[in-house]
C-alpha positions in Angstrom: -72.5 -12.9 -38.2 -69.0 -13.2 -40.4 -65.5 -14.4 -38.3 -63.4 -11.2 -37.1 -60.3 -10.7 -39.1 -56.8 -9.4 -39.0 -56.7 -6.5 -40.5 -52.6 -6.4 -39.9 -51.4 -9.0 -42.4 -49.4 -6.4 -44.1 -46.8 -6.8 -41.3 -45.9 -10.7 -41.0 -42.2 -10.7 -42.1 -40.3 -14.1 -43.1 -38.4 -14.0 -40.1 -35.8 -15.9 -37.9 -36.3 -16.6 -34.4 -34.1 -14.4 -32.0 -33.3 -17.3 -29.2 -33.7 -20.8 -28.7 -35.9 -19.7 -25.7 -37.2 -16.7 -24.4 -34.3 -14.3 -25.3 -35.5 -11.8 -22.1 -35.7 -14.4 -19.6 -32.9 -16.6 -21.4 -31.4 -13.2 -20.6 -32.3 -12.3 -16.4 -32.2 -16.1 -15.7 -35.8 -16.7 -15.4 -37.9 -19.6 -16.8 -40.5 -19.5 -19.0 -44.1 -21.6 -19.8 -44.4 -21.3 -23.4 -43.3 -19.8 -26.6 -44.5 -16.9 -29.1 -42.7 -15.4 -31.7 -43.2 -12.0 -33.4 -43.8 -12.2 -36.9 -43.0 -8.9 -37.7 -39.0 -9.4 -36.2 -38.5 -12.9 -34.7 -38.7 -12.0 -31.2 -39.1 -15.2 -28.7 -41.1 -14.2 -25.6 -42.7 -16.1 -23.3 -46.3 -16.2 -22.6 -49.4 -14.8 -20.8 -49.0 -18.1 -18.5 -45.5 -17.0 -17.8 -44.2 -15.3 -15.2 -42.8 -12.1 -16.8 -45.7 -12.6 -19.9 -42.5 -10.8 -22.3 -44.3 -11.7 -25.6 -47.3 -9.2 -24.2 -44.6 -6.9 -22.8 -42.8 -6.8 -26.4 -46.0 -6.3 -28.4 -46.4 -2.9 -25.8 -43.1 -1.6 -26.6 -42.7 -2.0 -30.2 -46.8 -2.4 -31.5 -45.6 -5.4 -33.7 -49.3 -6.9 -33.6 -49.1 -10.8 -35.1 -47.4 -13.4 -32.8 -47.4 -17.4 -33.5 -46.8 -19.9 -31.3 -43.2 -21.5 -31.3 -44.2 -24.4 -29.6 -43.9 -27.8 -31.5 -47.0 -29.3 -33.1 -49.2 -25.9 -32.3 -49.7 -23.6 -35.4 -51.9 -20.4 -34.6 -51.1 -17.0 -34.6 -52.6 -14.1 -33.0 -53.2 -10.3 -33.2 -52.8 -8.6 -30.6 -54.4 -5.2 -31.8 -57.7 -7.0 -33.4 -58.0 -9.9 -30.6 -58.2 -12.6 -33.4 -56.8 -15.9 -33.3 -56.3 -17.8 -36.3 -54.4 -21.6 -37.9 
C-alpha cells in the first residue's frame, strides 16, 4: 500500500507569519494551546485543541489547504483537503 500524498503542494509559498500568536485570538483577547501557520498566506491560527480552532476556521473560510506547526521543535505539515500529515 502506498502512503497517501498531498496533491496541493503548489499552494505552499514563502510566507511570513501574520502575528506572534494566534492572530484571531489576539484580536478578541482569547487564549490558545498550539499555533499553526497557513503556508499559502501566513495566517497564524490556533490548533483544534484550542477553544476557538482558528486554523481550521481559516481553512474553511479561505480553502487554503496546507498548514505547518508553528511550535518550536516541530516541523510537520498538514493538508486539510487530502488529510495527510508529513515532515
